[in-house]
N, C-alpha and C positions, 0 to 999 in steps of 0.2 A: 747772903754768898756777896764776894764782893762788889761794893759797887762800882764801879769803875767797870769790875769782865764783866756782870748784870745788866748795862747799860749798851756796850759794846757787842754783847749777844744778841743784844735786842734790835740795836738800830744797823749790821748783820743782817739777823733774818728780815727786817721791813727790810734792807736793801735790794734780797734778794729774790722777795715777795715782785717788788716794783719790778728787777731789770727781768723777769722770767714769771708773765703775765700766766704761762699758759700751766708752768708750775703749779703755779700759787691757786688758778683751778682745782684744779687737780688733788690740789690737798683742802678743797673746800673755802675755800676763800671770795665768800662773793663779790666784796666790792670790787676783786680785778677780773666781775664776765664780760667788760667790755673792754679790755683795753685787747691790746698784743706784741710784743715784741716787735721790741727795733734792730735794722739790724743797717747802718753808718754808720760810716769813722769816726762821726761825730760822738752816738752813741758809744760806742768802743773805746774811743776818751775819755767818754765821765766814766763810767766804770771802769775803767784801771782808777782811774784818778780817787773815785771813791776808796777800790781797796787798797795800793796804797797808803789812805787815811787811816784805812785797817790795819794796817801790819803799824804804821809810825803808832796809833792809839794801846793795843798787842804789844810792842816793844817797850811800852812803859811802865806795861802790871809787870812785875819784879815773881814769876814763878814761883821760892823759896816761901816765900806769903800767903801763898795756896793752900786749905786745904788738901783732901787728896782727892776729891769729888771738885771740886776747882779747880787741880789740876787737869783732870779729866776734860773741862770745856775747853782750858785751855790747851792742851793738845790737839782738841779737836779745829775750833779755831786756827788755829797756824796751820792746820792739815785745810782748810776749806778755803782758810786765804790765800797760800800757794797754788794751790790747784786752779783759784779763778788766775792768780797770775800766770800762773804754765799757760791756760786756754790764752787770755789772752793775746802772751806772748806766741805762744802757736797757730792762731786765726785759722783753726782746721775746717770754719766754717764757707773756707772759702776757695774747699774741694770736696766738700763732701759727698758723700754716694751712698745707695744702697742700703745699709742698716744705720749707717748716722745719715743721712740725709734729711733731707725735709719734706717727704710723702706722710711722715705719721699728723704731720696738722688737716692731712688731707680725711686719713683716715683712720686710726687709733682712734686719737685725745679727745676726740669730741666721745666718744662711748666709754671713756670712761668719767665722764662727770655729771653731774648731780644738779638741777635744777630746781631747784624751793620752791619760788614764789613765782609767778604773772611779772616780778619784780627784773628777775634775775632774767630769765626768760625774752623781755624786752633786753636785756643789759645783752646777753649774747649775739643777738642782733646786732648791736650795734659792733661786736667780736669781728665779726664775718662780713661788715664790712671793710673789713680793717686788710681780710686778709690779700685786696689788692694788690695793697700796700704792700704788704709780706713778702710779695711773691716778684714785686718792681725789685724789692731791693735783695731778694734770692739773689738775681738772676743779675746783679748789680755787681755785690763782693763775686762769687764766683765768676765773674768774668774779668775782677782783678788778681781772684787768683791763677788763670789761664795763662794771663799776660804774665805772671810772674815765672813762668813752666809750674806750676803747681794744681795738679790736674787728676782726677783721679782716676784707677784705673778701666781701659772698654769696657770692660763685664759688668762690676758693678754702672755704670751708667748704663747701659744694655736694661741695668736692670732695673733704675729709676725711671729711665725713659718705658720700661712695661711697670710697673707699677701705676707713673702718672695714665697713660695709654688707655688703662685697663681704668682706673678712676672715673675719665672721662667720656669711659663709654657708656658706665652707669648712667640711664635715664634721671632726666631731673629729681622725681619725686624719690626715688628712691638711690639718691646721695650719700655716700658714708658718713657728710655732716647734719645729717638728719635723724643720726641715730641718739637720739640725746636720751637718756634716766632721765623724765619728767616726775615733777613730785606725786602720788594719785592724789591730791588738794586739786590740783590745777586739768582743769576739765577736755574733756577727749577737744570738744569743741573750741576751747582754747588753744589747744597742741596744734589744731586741723590748722585757727588760723595763724599760729607763727611757723608753721611749715612751708603757707604759701607766701608770707613776708619772705622766709632765710630762702626757697627755690627762688623765688625774685633777684634777693643779692647774689643768690650761684648760679645765675643761668648768665642775669647781667654785666658782673661782676667776678665773680671769682673763675668757671672756666676759660674765658676769656683769655686771659692774664694766667693761670698755669699752662695754655695753651701755645703762650707766649715763652712763659719755659722752657717748653717741652723744644719747642721747634730751636730752641737755643739750642740745651742741649746733643738736638741733634746736628745741628749744621755747625756748630764751631768747638764746642767739645769735643762729641766725638770722635770727632779724626786728630784730635790729639789725645785721646787717652791714651795713655798707658799699656801695654800688650802686657800677655800672660806671662810675657821671659820677668819685663820687671814690675809682679805683682807686689812687692812694697812699698814703704815711707824710706826708705831708704831713694828711692831714687826720684824724687822730687827735692827742690833747692833748700837747702836747710832738712829736710829727709833725718841724717843722723842723730842727727844732737835731737831734734823731734821726739824721733823714739826712742833715744837716752831715757829722755825726761817720762814721756807715757810708760815704759816700764816700772819705772823705779815710782810711779805712782802708783800703778795694778797691782805690782808686787807688794805691794809695803816695806820697801826693801829700797834706801835711801843712794844704799852704796854699790846695790847689787851692777853686774855684765852681763851682754848678750852673754858671752861662752859659758858663762855659773847656770843661767839658770837652763838652755840649753840644755847643760851636760845634766841638771835635776831630770831633766824633761826625760832623757834617755835610760834614765841610770832607772828610773817609775816604772820606763818598759817591759826593762828587763825585768826587774818587780815580781808586774803583775801577770807574765805571760805561766811564770812557777806554775800561780796559783788560779787560770787558763785551765789549765792544762787538769790539773788536779780536778777539778767542779767540769768539767769539758768532762771525760771519762767515763764521768756517769751518766750525761746526756746523749752520748754519741755514740753509738758501737765504732769499731776500727777506726780510731781515734789515734795518732801514737806523739802527737807536738801538736804545742800551742798553735800554728800558723793554723792545722786542720781545724782545731777547735773554730777558729777567728772563720776561715774561709765557712765551714757550717751552716755556722752565725748568720754569714752575707748571702746564705744561696738557700739553708732549707726551705723548704713551703711553710714547714708548721712550722717559720719565725715571724711568721706575720699573722700581721691582725686580719682578720674578718672584713672589716667594716668601719666605718666612723661612731655607728653605737656601739661598736665592743669598744674601740677603742675610750673614749669614753665614759663607758660603764663601769669599767677594768680600775679607769681614774678615779669613782664616786668612790666605786669596794674597799679603795686601796684605802686614800682616807678618811673615811669613818673607823678602818682596823686599825689601822695609825693613833686614832683617838684615846682606843682604847689604857693601853699600858702607861702614859704620860706621867702620872702621879709617880713615877719609881722612878723617873729622872729631874722632873721639874717640881719646884713650888710655885712658878709664878706660868703664870699663861696664858693666852691673849683672848678678850672677850670678845672679840667678833671672827663668828665662824668661816671656814673657806668653803667656799662655791668652784665650780670648774664649768669651764667657756668654754667652746672651740674657737679659735681664734678665728676673726670675723674676716669673713671669702676673698673681700677684696682684698687683705693682704694676707692670705695664707699661704700664695705661692711663693714666697722670696721671704715670709719671715722664719724665725729659728722655730727647734720642735718644741719649747716650753718657754714662759715666763710666767712671775708673778704681781701681780697692782696692789697691795696694800692701801687697806682700809679706810674711809673717813675716820676721824677722832668719833664724828657724831652720833657716827652708823649707817646712815643716807646711801652708802656704800661700804657692803663688805668685800672683807679681802677675798679676790676671785686671782684661780690657777684655769690660765690659758694653754691649754693646747693643740696644737697645729693638727689638727683633723684631714689636712690636704693631703691623696692617694693615700687614703691612710692604708690598703689594703698592699704599699710597697714600704708599710714599717716595720717594725719590728718590733714584736709582743711584748722580748724578755726585756724592753728598757722601759715599762708600763708604769713598775714599782718603785723602783729610785731612781725616776720621773719626777714622781708623785712624794715622797719625801723628799726630793730633793727642793724641790718649789712649791710643796705646803704645808707639807707634816713628817718632823717637826724640824725639816727647812724654812724654808723662806714664809711661812705662813708666823710661826715664834719670834725668827729675829726680825720682822722689820713691824708687823704687829705688833711685838712688843714695843720696839721702841716709838710708834707710832703713836702708842696709849703710853708711854712714861710721863708718870708726875713730880712737880719740885727737881726738874732740865732745864736749863731756858730753848725755845720752842723749834732754835735752829738743831738742838742735837737730836730731834726729832729726823731728822729727813735729813740733815748731811748722814752719810757715812761712805767708810773706805769700802772699793767694792774686795780689796784680797778680805777684810775682814767676810764683808754681808757672802760671798759666791763660795768660800772659804769653808763660812758656816754649813752651804748649803751641798759642799760637795762630803763635809765631813756628816752634815746628817745621811745620806743615800749607807758610810759605816757604819752610826748609830743603830738606826733599823735592824742590823744588823743584827746588834747589837741586843736588840732591843725584841727580837726573835719577829721579826716581822716580814720577810720574803719567806710568802706562797709557795716555792721549791727552787730544787738548782736550775731552771733556768730559768727565775727570774732573780739566783743570787749571778747566774752569767748574766745581767745586765748591768746587773753590782759594777761587778769589774771590770763588762768594757766599756761601764762611761767612766770608771774611775783612769782606764785604758786611753780614753777619748778625752779624758783634759792633762793626761803627763803627754798625749800625742801634741795639745799646744803647743807647749812647752818651746815645741821644741820647730814645728811646723811657724807659729810667730815669731820667733829668734830669726827661724831662718828663715824664710821668707823677707823678713823688717830693715832684718840687723846678718843678714851671710848670702843674700839672695836671689836666695832662692826661690824658681818661679815655681805656679802655682800647680801648673802638670806633679816637679816632683813631690808636693805637698800635699798632693791627694797621695797618690801613685804611697806616698809614708806610711800615712792615714788609712789607706787603703789595711795596708798588709799588719801594721800592728799596732788596727780595731777593730769590734765586727763593723760597723756604723756601714748602715748601706747607704748603696751610691746618689740617693739623692740629699741626704743628705751634708752625706762630706762635699757636693760639690756646694751648696747654701752657705757650711758650715765654714769652711775656708775663702769661702767671698768676702762674707760676713769679719773673719777676722783680718782681711786684707783691711778693708775700711775702718776695721774698729782699733788701730795697730795697738798692741799693750793690752790688752780688756783681757782675752782670752786666756791671759796668763795670771791669772787671778784666785783665780778657782781651785787650784793644788797649789798656788807656796799657801795661802791661806790655809786648806788643809790640816797640809802639812806643819805649820805652826800650829794650828791651836793641838792637832795630835801629840806637837812634842812638847806644851805646857800640861795638858791633861796625864800625859807620860811625866812630866817633874813635880807637880803636884801630884800624885799618886803612889811619886818616889819616894815624897822629905815626908810626907803627913802619913801613908801608910793604912794602920786600922782608923783615923783620926778620918779620912779621906770618904767623902758622899758625894758623889758623883752629881744628883741632882742642887746640892748648895754650887759646884762649879759653877755647873751648867748656866742656873740665874746667874753668878758671878760672870761674868763668857757676858750676856744678854741687858743685862741693867741699864749698860749708858747705849745702849743706841749703837749706830754702826761702826764702832771708834777701830780708831789704827794699827793694824800690830805691832807695831813696840811701847802704843797708852795699855794695850791687851795686856802686853809681855808686865809693863809693871805692876798692875791692878793683880794678874795671878801669884806676882811674890809679895806681895802686901797680901793677897787672901793664904799665899801657903804658911808666911808668918803668924798673921793671928789665929792661923788655926792652930799651930805647935798648940797654943800655950793649951 
């Protein structure tokens, strides 16, 4: 590899670890177990200077002098640095709440960490000591946002308040921060001793500081929280520019507009309604319109799970079935197995329906599909298979795990990812699973189409709220009229889009691009097209941007024409 590019890649990676010790821990880097993020103007300024320095070094590397594989690395560095630059410009930490807030430090992250030995366990205690500083800093930066008319919605503030209150209601000896994955080499007595020390820190330092932060949210932020009528980011200071940057980052299209994304969503919804009806009339008797099919999916009792246990078992069975035909569609496979776990109880009430955590390269943590079993009896059973295909196989367990396990690429490339690519692959996988013959019946086929409509709705809702002034109520109404999403998820998901502008648009825009490139390869290669090698080419460089993917597939086509 070009020596300057190699050095820059490694320097950038090391900086990403030191600036985000939590991410470093999640990736298994033991040396960061005693560290925690700093959220001060000084650290933000220092990071901005480092990013500017990396950008200058990248500009001094001529892409035309690089090999194709080096050009991918160069492009991903450009993407990563541009994203960092935008993040520092946007300062979204000043108004984060709900899913984009800071409750994950308390509830989710520790449960994904693997502690290999006693030294690491002792280091983790030092990290817990730093939580007091963290929440003091969170309170300070969000007060700056408040003073600059940059505040979350009232509803997402209430969600964050509820999460923190639920956290504080847990007894100290069942605190989520204690849910650590310890190595079997650490004895029960040593774990017990560690937990006693951790409880002392939690009781004396963490909980009082979290309580102070909670009170600040209640007394200072909540009275100024944006109303449901002003749900979008466009209503805060600098919000319109912030949203356009976010939309372009998350869709992977540098010049796209709010109107363009909105119109694509509307077009996809109309296309999917036709398919809905064709499948729906085989499932429900006496339906004459797509709207009636959607209504039946939302209201028919047979469309709901019976229990949490059933919900988890269907997911396990679906993933097991998805493994069997993989060799017909891929030649590269993840080494790590994929396990299924319920979303932790402390966060399930406000968590998304499902999500995936990749494994650690050393095998100490498996790839994990988390399924939200909260009020399972109210949730749609027809989504069971399509969600499993998206989050696990052939979805994120392939793209994220293959990325982590890549050889002969810079370390940063295993982790930095374009959301449009990752989530586009996830949604593409839902449709791919249909080609693979994995759906068990028409009810699950309806779920596939329903989830596709859900992602199309996201384009409309996200741009509607953040770019066109839609209210939360208007968004939910459109959601319910044009997709079979049940009420509980329509509320949770809409609030997620409000808290995380632009991200919801990545799924459908990424899927459409992958499908477009596949059609192009099929048309130009004809009999020479092999779906296995196409998929391998898509996944073999990690979570690349859509423009990089487009260049790669063009080269793939030319190579295979010979």
